[in-house]
C-alpha positions in Angstrom: 35.6 64.0 98.7 35.2 63.4 94.6 37.0 65.1 92.0 35.4 66.6 89.1 36.3 68.7 86.1 35.2 72.3 86.0 34.8 74.1 82.6 34.7 78.0 82.4 33.2 79.7 79.1 33.5 83.4 77.9 33.9 86.2 80.8 34.3 83.5 83.3 37.0 81.8 81.5 38.7 85.4 81.2 38.2 85.9 85.0 39.7 82.7 85.9 42.5 82.7 83.2 41.9 79.0 82.3 39.8 76.8 80.5 39.4 74.1 82.6 40.5 72.3 86.0 40.1 69.2 88.0 39.4 69.7 91.6 38.7 67.6 94.5 35.4 68.8 96.2 32.7 68.2 98.8 30.2 70.5 97.4 26.7 69.3 98.0 25.4 70.7 94.7 26.5 72.9 91.4 25.9 76.4 93.3 28.5 75.1 96.1 30.9 74.2 93.5 30.7 77.4 91.8 31.0 79.1 95.7 34.5 77.3 95.9 35.4 78.3 92.5 35.1 81.9 93.5 36.9 81.1 96.5 39.8 79.9 94.1 39.5 82.6 91.4 39.3 86.1 92.9 38.2 87.5 89.5 34.9 85.1 89.1 31.6 86.9 90.5 28.4 85.1 90.8 26.2 86.1 88.1 22.2 85.6 89.1 21.6 84.8 85.3 24.6 82.2 84.6 24.0 79.0 83.6 25.6 75.6 84.7 25.5 72.1 82.6 26.8 68.5 83.6 27.9 66.0 81.5 26.5 68.4 78.4 23.1 68.6 79.9 21.7 71.9 81.2 21.3 71.7 85.0 19.4 73.4 88.2 22.0 75.2 90.5 20.9 73.1 93.2 21.6 69.7 91.1 24.0 67.2 93.1 27.4 66.9 92.0 29.0 63.3 91.3 32.6 61.7 91.3 34.0 62.0 87.6 31.2 64.8 86.5 32.3 67.5 84.4 30.6 70.9 84.9 30.4 73.5 82.4 30.3 77.3 84.0 28.5 79.7 81.3 28.4 83.4 82.2 24.6 85.0 81.3 24.6 85.7 77.3 23.5 89.4 76.0 21.4 88.7 72.7 19.6 90.9 70.2 
């Protein structure tokens, strides 16, 4: 079990109703951590184009999670 800080942005923040939270997790990777977040927050859905960062560096969804990491979840962004 490890403790990590999870931050939500834009529509993910709206869906969860919070900016961030500290969570205790056994997640093996960022995808599993997001799955846990979806289980805690009914309005949160996985979006294929969503992005994730760890400690301010963009990361792959299969990257490992470590004790004390700060994980940032970004929903897809439309541009024009």
